[in-house]
NUKOL-33013 format. One record per residue (C-alpha): residue number from 0; residue in three letters; chain; x, y negated, z negated. Coordinates in Angstrom, 1 decimal. Example, Ala and Ser with C-alpha at 12.3 -4.5 7.8 and 13.67 -1.06 7.14 Angstrom:
residues 2
ATOM     i    aa   ch     east    north       up
ATOM     0   ala    A     12.3      4.5     -7.8
ATOM     1   ser    A     13.7      1.1     -7.1
END
This chain:
residues 383
ATOM     i    aa   ch     east    north       up
ATOM     0   met    A      0.0      0.0      0.0
ATOM     1   lys    A      1.4     -3.4      1.1
ATOM     2   ile    A      1.9     -6.4     -1.2
ATOM     3   val    A     -1.0     -8.2      0.4
ATOM     4   asp    A     -3.3     -5.3     -0.2
ATOM     5   arg    A     -2.4     -5.2     -3.9
ATOM     6   tyr    A     -2.8     -8.9     -4.1
ATOM     7   ile    A     -6.4     -8.8     -2.7
ATOM     8   ile    A     -7.4     -5.8     -4.8
ATOM     9   lys    A     -6.1     -7.5     -8.0
ATOM    10   arg    A     -7.9    -10.7     -7.2
ATOM    11   phe    A    -11.2     -8.8     -6.5
ATOM    12   leu    A    -11.0     -6.7     -9.7
ATOM    13   thr    A    -10.3     -9.8    -11.7
ATOM    14   leu    A    -13.2    -11.7    -10.3
ATOM    15   phe    A    -15.4     -8.6    -10.7
ATOM    16   ile    A    -14.7     -8.4    -14.4
ATOM    17   leu    A    -15.1    -12.1    -15.0
ATOM    18   ile    A    -18.4    -12.3    -13.1
ATOM    19   tyr    A    -19.8     -9.2    -14.8
ATOM    20   val    A    -18.8    -10.2    -18.3
ATOM    21   ser    A    -20.3    -13.6    -17.7
ATOM    22   leu    A    -23.6    -12.1    -16.6
ATOM    23   leu    A    -23.5     -9.6    -19.4
ATOM    24   cys    A    -23.0    -12.4    -22.0
ATOM    25   leu    A    -26.0    -14.2    -20.5
ATOM    26   phe    A    -28.3    -11.2    -20.7
ATOM    27   val    A    -27.0    -10.4    -24.2
ATOM    28   val    A    -27.7    -13.9    -25.5
ATOM    29   ile    A    -31.3    -13.7    -24.1
ATOM    30   asp    A    -31.9    -10.3    -25.4
ATOM    31   ile    A    -30.3    -10.8    -28.8
ATOM    32   ser    A    -32.5    -13.8    -29.5
ATOM    33   ala    A    -35.5    -11.6    -29.1
ATOM    34   asn    A    -34.2     -8.7    -31.2
ATOM    35   met    A    -32.3    -10.6    -34.0
ATOM    36   ser    A    -35.2    -10.1    -36.5
ATOM    37   asp    A    -35.0     -6.3    -35.8
ATOM    38   phe    A    -31.2     -6.3    -36.3
ATOM    39   thr    A    -31.3     -8.2    -39.6
ATOM    40   ser    A    -34.2     -6.2    -41.0
ATOM    41   ser    A    -32.1     -3.1    -41.2
ATOM    42   gly    A    -30.6     -4.2    -44.5
ATOM    43   val    A    -26.9     -3.3    -43.7
ATOM    44   ser    A    -23.9     -5.5    -44.5
ATOM    45   thr    A    -22.9     -8.3    -42.2
ATOM    46   gln    A    -19.7     -6.5    -41.1
ATOM    47   ile    A    -21.6     -3.3    -40.2
ATOM    48   leu    A    -24.3     -5.4    -38.5
ATOM    49   leu    A    -21.8     -7.1    -36.2
ATOM    50   val    A    -20.2     -3.7    -35.3
ATOM    51   lys    A    -23.5     -2.1    -34.6
ATOM    52   ile    A    -24.7     -5.1    -32.5
ATOM    53   phe    A    -21.5     -4.8    -30.4
ATOM    54   glu    A    -22.0     -1.0    -30.0
ATOM    55   tyr    A    -25.7     -1.6    -29.1
ATOM    56   tyr    A    -24.9     -4.0    -26.3
ATOM    57   phe    A    -22.0     -1.9    -25.1
ATOM    58   leu    A    -24.6      0.6    -24.2
ATOM    59   tyr    A    -26.6     -2.2    -22.6
ATOM    60   phe    A    -23.8     -2.2    -20.0
ATOM    61   phe    A    -25.4      0.8    -18.2
ATOM    62   arg    A    -28.9     -0.7    -18.1
ATOM    63   leu    A    -27.6     -3.9    -16.6
ATOM    64   val    A    -25.2     -2.4    -14.2
ATOM    65   asp    A    -27.9     -0.4    -12.5
ATOM    66   leu    A    -29.8     -3.5    -11.7
ATOM    67   ile    A    -27.1     -5.7    -10.3
ATOM    68   phe    A    -24.1     -3.5     -9.3
ATOM    69   pro    A    -24.4     -3.7     -5.5
ATOM    70   met    A    -25.0     -7.5     -5.6
ATOM    71   leu    A    -22.2     -7.8     -8.2
ATOM    72   leu    A    -19.7     -6.1     -5.8
ATOM    73   phe    A    -20.8     -8.3     -2.9
ATOM    74   thr    A    -20.6    -11.5     -5.1
ATOM    75   ser    A    -17.1    -10.6     -6.3
ATOM    76   ala    A    -15.8     -9.8     -2.8
ATOM    77   ser    A    -17.4    -13.0     -1.4
ATOM    78   ala    A    -15.7    -15.0     -4.2
ATOM    79   thr    A    -12.4    -13.4     -3.3
ATOM    80   leu    A    -12.8    -14.4      0.4
ATOM    81   ile    A    -13.9    -18.0     -0.5
ATOM    82   ile    A    -10.9    -18.5     -2.8
ATOM    83   met    A     -8.5    -17.1     -0.1
ATOM    84   ser    A    -10.2    -19.4      2.4
ATOM    85   asn    A     -9.9    -22.5      0.2
ATOM    86   lys    A     -6.2    -21.8     -0.3
ATOM    87   asn    A     -5.7    -21.3      3.5
ATOM    88   glu    A     -4.5    -17.7      2.8
ATOM    89   met    A     -7.0    -16.2      5.3
ATOM    90   ile    A     -5.8    -18.6      8.0
ATOM    91   ala    A     -2.2    -17.6      7.4
ATOM    92   leu    A     -3.1    -13.9      7.6
ATOM    93   leu    A     -5.1    -14.3     10.8
ATOM    94   ala    A     -2.3    -16.4     12.3
ATOM    95   thr    A      0.2    -13.6     11.8
ATOM    96   gly    A     -2.1    -11.2     13.8
ATOM    97   val    A     -3.8     -9.5     10.8
ATOM    98   ser    A     -7.3     -8.5     11.9
ATOM    99   pro    A    -10.4     -9.4      9.8
ATOM   100   ala    A    -11.1     -5.7      9.3
ATOM   101   arg    A     -7.6     -5.3      7.9
ATOM   102   ile    A     -8.3     -8.2      5.4
ATOM   103   leu    A    -11.6     -6.6      4.3
ATOM   104   thr    A    -10.1     -3.1      3.9
ATOM   105   pro    A     -8.5     -3.8      0.4
ATOM   106   leu    A    -11.8     -5.3     -0.8
ATOM   107   leu    A    -13.7     -2.1      0.3
ATOM   108   ile    A    -11.1      0.1     -1.3
ATOM   109   gly    A    -11.3     -1.8     -4.6
ATOM   110   ala    A    -15.1     -1.7     -4.5
ATOM   111   phe    A    -15.1      2.0     -3.8
ATOM   112   gly    A    -12.7      2.6     -6.7
ATOM   113   val    A    -14.9      0.7     -9.1
ATOM   114   ser    A    -18.0      2.6     -7.9
ATOM   115   cys    A    -16.4      6.0     -8.4
ATOM   116   ala    A    -15.0      5.0    -11.8
ATOM   117   leu    A    -18.5      3.9    -12.9
ATOM   118   met    A    -19.9      7.2    -11.6
ATOM   119   ala    A    -17.4      9.1    -13.5
ATOM   120   val    A    -18.1      7.3    -16.8
ATOM   121   arg    A    -21.8      7.7    -16.1
ATOM   122   glu    A    -21.5     11.5    -15.7
ATOM   123   val    A    -19.0     12.1    -18.5
ATOM   124   trp    A    -19.8      9.6    -21.3
ATOM   125   ala    A    -23.3      8.3    -20.8
ATOM   126   pro    A    -25.1     11.6    -21.2
ATOM   127   asn    A    -23.7     11.9    -24.7
ATOM   128   gln    A    -25.3      8.5    -25.6
ATOM   129   leu    A    -28.9      9.4    -24.5
ATOM   130   val    A    -30.3      9.4    -28.0
ATOM   131   asn    A    -28.6      6.1    -28.9
ATOM   132   met    A    -30.0      4.5    -25.8
ATOM   133   thr    A    -33.5      5.4    -26.9
ATOM   134   lys    A    -33.3      4.0    -30.4
ATOM   135   ser    A    -34.9      0.7    -31.2
ATOM   136   pro    A    -32.5     -2.1    -32.4
ATOM   137   arg    A    -33.6     -1.6    -36.0
ATOM   138   asp    A    -33.0      2.2    -35.9
ATOM   139   phe    A    -29.7      1.8    -34.1
ATOM   140   val    A    -28.2     -0.6    -36.6
ATOM   141   ala    A    -29.5      1.4    -39.6
ATOM   142   asp    A    -28.1      4.5    -37.9
ATOM   143   ser    A    -31.4      6.3    -38.6
ATOM   144   asp    A    -31.9      9.8    -37.4
ATOM   145   glu    A    -35.6      9.2    -37.2
ATOM   146   ile    A    -36.3      8.3    -33.5
ATOM   147   glu    A    -39.5      7.4    -31.8
ATOM   148   val    A    -40.8     10.0    -29.4
ATOM   149   asn    A    -42.8     10.0    -26.2
ATOM   150   arg    A    -45.8     12.1    -25.6
ATOM   151   thr    A    -44.6     14.8    -23.2
ATOM   152   leu    A    -46.6     17.1    -20.9
ATOM   153   asp    A    -45.6     20.6    -20.1
ATOM   154   asp    A    -46.8     21.0    -16.5
ATOM   155   arg    A    -46.5     24.8    -16.7
ATOM   156   thr    A    -48.7     25.4    -19.7
ATOM   157   lys    A    -50.6     22.1    -19.5
ATOM   158   leu    A    -49.8     21.4    -23.2
ATOM   159   ser    A    -48.6     18.0    -24.4
ATOM   160   val    A    -46.6     17.4    -27.5
ATOM   161   asp    A    -46.5     14.2    -29.5
ATOM   162   ala    A    -45.3     13.2    -33.0
ATOM   163   asp    A    -44.8     10.2    -35.2
ATOM   164   lys    A    -41.0     10.6    -35.1
ATOM   165   ile    A    -38.3     13.2    -34.6
ATOM   166   leu    A    -35.2     14.0    -36.7
ATOM   167   phe    A    -33.1     14.6    -33.6
ATOM   168   ala    A    -30.1     16.2    -35.2
ATOM   169   glu    A    -32.3     18.8    -36.8
ATOM   170   gly    A    -34.7     19.1    -33.9
ATOM   171   thr    A    -37.6     18.5    -36.3
ATOM   172   leu    A    -40.8     16.6    -35.4
ATOM   173   leu    A    -42.6     14.7    -38.1
ATOM   174   arg    A    -46.4     14.9    -38.0
ATOM   175   pro    A    -46.5     16.7    -34.7
ATOM   176   lys    A    -49.7     16.9    -32.5
ATOM   177   val    A    -50.1     19.5    -29.8
ATOM   178   met    A    -52.9     18.9    -27.3
ATOM   179   leu    A    -54.2     22.1    -25.9
ATOM   180   asn    A    -55.6     23.0    -22.4
ATOM   181   tyr    A    -59.0     24.5    -21.7
ATOM   182   asn    A    -57.7     28.1    -22.0
ATOM   183   leu    A    -56.4     27.5    -25.5
ATOM   184   asn    A    -58.9     25.2    -27.2
ATOM   185   lys    A    -61.1     27.9    -28.7
ATOM   186   tyr    A    -60.8     26.5    -32.2
ATOM   187   gly    A    -60.1     22.8    -31.3
ATOM   188   ser    A    -58.5     20.6    -28.7
ATOM   189   arg    A    -55.3     19.9    -30.7
ATOM   190   ile    A    -53.1     21.3    -33.5
ATOM   191   ile    A    -51.9     18.9    -36.2
ATOM   192   ala    A    -49.1     19.9    -38.6
ATOM   193   lys    A    -46.7     18.3    -41.1
ATOM   194   thr    A    -43.5     19.3    -39.3
ATOM   195   ala    A    -42.3     21.2    -36.2
ATOM   196   val    A    -38.9     22.7    -35.6
ATOM   197   tyr    A    -37.6     23.4    -32.1
ATOM   198   asn    A    -36.4     26.9    -31.1
ATOM   199   pro    A    -34.5     27.2    -27.9
ATOM   200   gly    A    -35.6     30.9    -27.7
ATOM   201   asn    A    -34.6     34.2    -29.2
ATOM   202   glu    A    -35.5     37.9    -28.9
ATOM   203   ile    A    -38.9     37.3    -30.7
ATOM   204   tyr    A    -40.1     34.1    -29.2
ATOM   205   pro    A    -39.5     32.1    -26.0
ATOM   206   ser    A    -38.5     28.5    -26.3
ATOM   207   gly    A    -41.0     26.3    -28.2
ATOM   208   trp    A    -41.9     24.7    -31.6
ATOM   209   lys    A    -42.7     26.3    -34.9
ATOM   210   leu    A    -45.3     24.2    -36.6
ATOM   211   ser    A    -45.4     24.2    -40.4
ATOM   212   gly    A    -48.1     22.8    -42.7
ATOM   213   val    A    -50.9     23.1    -40.1
ATOM   214   thr    A    -53.9     21.1    -41.1
ATOM   215   thr    A    -56.0     21.3    -37.9
ATOM   216   pro    A    -57.6     23.6    -36.9
ATOM   217   leu    A    -57.6     25.8    -40.0
ATOM   218   glu    A    -59.5     28.6    -38.2
ATOM   219   leu    A    -56.6     29.1    -35.9
ATOM   220   leu    A    -54.5     30.4    -38.8
ATOM   221   lys    A    -57.0     33.2    -39.6
ATOM   222   asn    A    -57.4     34.5    -36.0
ATOM   223   pro    A    -55.4     36.3    -33.4
ATOM   224   ser    A    -52.9     34.6    -31.2
ATOM   225   leu    A    -54.1     32.8    -28.1
ATOM   226   arg    A    -53.1     33.7    -24.6
ATOM   227   asp    A    -53.3     31.6    -21.5
ATOM   228   val    A    -55.3     33.7    -19.0
ATOM   229   asp    A    -53.9     31.9    -16.0
ATOM   230   leu    A    -50.3     32.6    -17.0
ATOM   231   asp    A    -51.1     35.9    -18.7
ATOM   232   glu    A    -48.8     34.9    -21.6
ATOM   233   glu    A    -49.1     34.4    -25.3
ATOM   234   ile    A    -48.8     30.6    -25.9
ATOM   235   ile    A    -50.0     30.1    -29.5
ATOM   236   ser    A    -48.7     32.7    -32.0
ATOM   237   thr    A    -50.5     32.8    -35.4
ATOM   238   pro    A    -49.8     34.5    -38.8
ATOM   239   phe    A    -52.7     36.9    -38.0
ATOM   240   asp    A    -50.6     39.1    -35.8
ATOM   241   his    A    -47.1     37.7    -36.4
ATOM   242   lys    A    -46.0     38.6    -40.0
ATOM   243   asp    A    -42.8     36.5    -39.8
ATOM   244   leu    A    -45.0     33.4    -39.7
ATOM   245   lys    A    -46.2     31.9    -43.0
ATOM   246   ser    A    -49.9     31.4    -43.7
ATOM   247   asp    A    -49.7     27.7    -42.6
ATOM   248   glu    A    -47.4     28.2    -39.6
ATOM   249   val    A    -48.0     28.7    -35.9
ATOM   250   tyr    A    -45.6     29.0    -32.9
ATOM   251   val    A    -46.2     27.1    -29.7
ATOM   252   ala    A    -44.4     28.4    -26.6
ATOM   253   thr    A    -43.3     25.5    -24.4
ATOM   254   ser    A    -40.1     24.3    -22.6
ATOM   255   ile    A    -40.5     20.8    -23.9
ATOM   256   thr    A    -37.2     20.0    -25.6
ATOM   257   pro    A    -36.2     17.3    -28.1
ATOM   258   thr    A    -34.2     15.5    -25.4
ATOM   259   leu    A    -37.3     15.3    -23.1
ATOM   260   met    A    -39.4     13.9    -25.9
ATOM   261   thr    A    -36.8     11.2    -27.0
ATOM   262   ala    A    -35.0     10.2    -23.8
ATOM   263   gly    A    -38.0      9.9    -21.5
ATOM   264   glu    A    -37.0      7.9    -18.4
ATOM   265   asn    A    -33.5      7.5    -19.7
ATOM   266   trp    A    -33.0     11.2    -19.2
ATOM   267   his    A    -33.7     10.7    -15.5
ATOM   268   ser    A    -31.2      7.8    -15.2
ATOM   269   tyr    A    -28.4      8.9    -17.6
ATOM   270   gly    A    -28.8     12.7    -18.1
ATOM   271   arg    A    -26.2     15.0    -16.7
ATOM   272   leu    A    -26.5     15.8    -13.0
ATOM   273   ser    A    -26.3     19.5    -13.8
ATOM   274   glu    A    -29.3     19.2    -16.1
ATOM   275   leu    A    -31.3     17.2    -13.5
ATOM   276   phe    A    -30.7     19.8    -10.8
ATOM   277   lys    A    -31.7     22.5    -13.3
ATOM   278   gly    A    -34.8     20.4    -14.0
ATOM   279   leu    A    -35.8     20.6    -10.3
ATOM   280   lys    A    -36.6     24.3    -10.9
ATOM   281   asp    A    -38.1     23.8    -14.3
ATOM   282   pro    A    -41.9     24.3    -14.2
ATOM   283   thr    A    -42.2     22.2    -17.4
ATOM   284   val    A    -41.6     19.0    -15.4
ATOM   285   lys    A    -43.2     20.2    -12.2
ATOM   286   gly    A    -45.3     17.0    -11.9
ATOM   287   lys    A    -42.2     14.8    -12.1
ATOM   288   val    A    -39.9     16.9     -9.8
ATOM   289   tyr    A    -39.9     14.2     -7.1
ATOM   290   ile    A    -38.8     11.6     -9.7
ATOM   291   ile    A    -36.0     13.8    -10.9
ATOM   292   ala    A    -34.9     14.5     -7.3
ATOM   293   ile    A    -34.8     10.7     -6.6
ATOM   294   his    A    -32.5     10.1     -9.5
ATOM   295   ala    A    -30.3     13.1     -9.0
ATOM   296   tyr    A    -29.7     12.7     -5.3
ATOM   297   thr    A    -29.4      8.9     -5.3
ATOM   298   arg    A    -26.8      9.2     -8.1
ATOM   299   cys    A    -24.8     11.6     -5.9
ATOM   300   leu    A    -25.0      9.1     -3.0
ATOM   301   arg    A    -24.3      6.1     -5.2
ATOM   302   pro    A    -20.8      5.3     -3.8
ATOM   303   ile    A    -22.4      5.1     -0.3
ATOM   304   thr    A    -25.3      2.9     -1.4
ATOM   305   asp    A    -22.9      0.7     -3.4
ATOM   306   met    A    -20.7      0.2     -0.4
ATOM   307   leu    A    -23.4     -0.5      2.2
ATOM   308   pro    A    -24.1     -4.0      1.0
ATOM   309   leu    A    -20.4     -4.9      1.5
ATOM   310   phe    A    -20.3     -3.5      5.1
ATOM   311   leu    A    -23.6     -5.4      5.7
ATOM   312   gly    A    -22.6     -8.8      4.2
ATOM   313   leu    A    -18.8     -9.3      4.2
ATOM   314   pro    A    -18.2     -9.2      8.0
ATOM   315   phe    A    -20.4    -12.4      8.3
ATOM   316   ala    A    -17.4    -14.3      6.8
ATOM   317   phe    A    -15.6    -13.7     10.1
ATOM   318   leu    A    -18.4    -13.3     12.7
ATOM   319   gly    A    -19.2    -17.0     12.7
ATOM   320   lys    A    -16.1    -18.5     14.4
ATOM   321   gly    A    -15.7    -22.2     13.6
ATOM   322   lys    A    -18.5    -22.1     11.0
ATOM   323   ser    A    -18.3    -22.6      7.3
ATOM   324   ile    A    -17.4    -19.5      5.3
ATOM   325   tyr    A    -20.0    -20.5      2.7
ATOM   326   arg    A    -22.7    -20.7      5.3
ATOM   327   met    A    -21.8    -17.3      6.9
ATOM   328   leu    A    -21.6    -15.6      3.5
ATOM   329   ile    A    -25.1    -16.9      2.7
ATOM   330   tyr    A    -26.2    -15.0      5.9
ATOM   331   gly    A    -24.4    -12.0      4.5
ATOM   332   ala    A    -26.2    -12.4      1.1
ATOM   333   ile    A    -29.5    -12.5      3.0
ATOM   334   met    A    -28.6     -9.2      4.7
ATOM   335   val    A    -27.7     -7.6      1.3
ATOM   336   ser    A    -30.9     -8.9     -0.2
ATOM   337   ala    A    -32.8     -7.3      2.6
ATOM   338   phe    A    -31.1     -4.0      1.9
ATOM   339   met    A    -32.0     -4.1     -1.8
ATOM   340   ile    A    -35.6     -5.1     -1.1
ATOM   341   phe    A    -35.9     -2.2      1.4
ATOM   342   gln    A    -34.5      0.1     -1.3
ATOM   343   phe    A    -37.3     -1.0     -3.7
ATOM   344   ala    A    -39.9     -0.7     -0.9
ATOM   345   cys    A    -38.7      2.9     -0.2
ATOM   346   leu    A    -38.9      3.7     -3.9
ATOM   347   phe    A    -42.4      2.4     -4.1
ATOM   348   val    A    -43.5      4.4     -1.1
ATOM   349   ala    A    -41.8      7.5     -2.4
ATOM   350   asn    A    -43.6      7.1     -5.8
ATOM   351   ser    A    -47.0      6.6     -4.0
ATOM   352   cys    A    -46.5      9.6     -1.7
ATOM   353   arg    A    -44.8     11.7     -4.4
ATOM   354   thr    A    -41.9     12.5     -2.1
ATOM   355   ala    A    -38.2     12.0     -2.8
ATOM   356   ala    A    -36.8     12.0      0.7
ATOM   357   ile    A    -38.0      8.4      1.6
ATOM   358   ala    A    -36.3      6.9     -1.5
ATOM   359   ile    A    -33.1      8.9     -1.1
ATOM   360   trp    A    -32.4      8.7      2.7
ATOM   361   gly    A    -34.6      5.8      3.9
ATOM   362   pro    A    -32.2      2.9      3.1
ATOM   363   ile    A    -29.2      4.9      4.3
ATOM   364   leu    A    -30.7      5.9      7.6
ATOM   365   val    A    -31.9      2.4      8.4
ATOM   366   phe    A    -29.0      0.3      7.3
ATOM   367   phe    A    -26.0      2.6      7.8
ATOM   368   pro    A    -26.0      2.2     11.6
ATOM   369   ile    A    -26.4     -1.6     11.2
ATOM   370   ala    A    -23.5     -1.8      8.8
ATOM   371   val    A    -21.2      0.3     11.1
ATOM   372   asn    A    -22.1     -1.9     14.1
ATOM   373   ile    A    -21.5     -5.2     12.2
ATOM   374   tyr    A    -18.2     -4.0     10.8
ATOM   375   thr    A    -16.9     -2.6     14.1
ATOM   376   asp    A    -17.7     -6.0     15.7
ATOM   377   leu    A    -14.7     -7.3     13.8
ATOM   378   phe    A    -12.3     -5.1     15.8
ATOM   379   arg    A    -13.8     -6.3     19.1
ATOM   380   lys    A    -13.8    -10.0     18.2
ATOM   381   glu    A    -10.8    -12.3     19.1
ATOM   382   tyr    A     -9.5    -14.8     16.6
END
């Protein structure tokens, strides 16, 4: 790599960090003003509070970067070109016979490296922080193990599980409620208990939850286990014919896990790719397979979709011979904005049609040929 390449990449990375940190600080100031009462109500010391606030907004990095990363790359690269233009560095390079495409290449290499680094951090580190990402500011600062849960539907058994909170480390639901389907509501439409403990499965029971202190319906405890006639499986096990269960316990067979109940949409965005691809075959989340597919495959293609805005926008800095670089980069920004708007449009259509292919491949198939054509114009243009 030549000196000029290292120089351009270093300037790009410096501007990328400065612009991102500036935007992050702006978002943090806005968000912290809304959450300060929740932070301070935790009752911890000032020193611990400051550390926890820093950790909380360090996790905020991933939420923000998903929203602005492509535009952030384009802004940083554009700022690099503007600074080089103001210092007459681009004129000097072009005068020595360096092509515009050769000037842009270090910027593209730097952007691709940042995108791959972010992808690596997302896959290695972020999945371990799923639980922390779901905590409210107050619970995060207090380091509470009690986490709010989302009512979760098992598409296979048509059961849904809800609770007041969950002790995630123990896999224990507090005040759980299991809503039953029409095949299982012989004694009532839901089961309410004091606690429920998750079981990943063993030789006796499939994966599911053991509910203790059942208060509703009491008739269920005195009668045989319930089978789902459609699945031809025992779903609700009772003490009547399972002697290992206490008199106030029942076992509900379901693939709903503590992670699904706590992470919610965060699991789609920050869960491990291996888990997402496994989820595509999981009948528990059959109704959301297209959502999981969108997140899984778009994350695999993320370096491509991150780079496309640069190929679409940066060449405009050179395509308008004799025109202001500011004016031409505005045209480039409009093209990048069109790409991002089209991405959201494809996602909306995919959600409406419940199909993942449109959201995954639509923006690439439409804009990739345009980007290639714009970029290759730089090799044909004389300067």
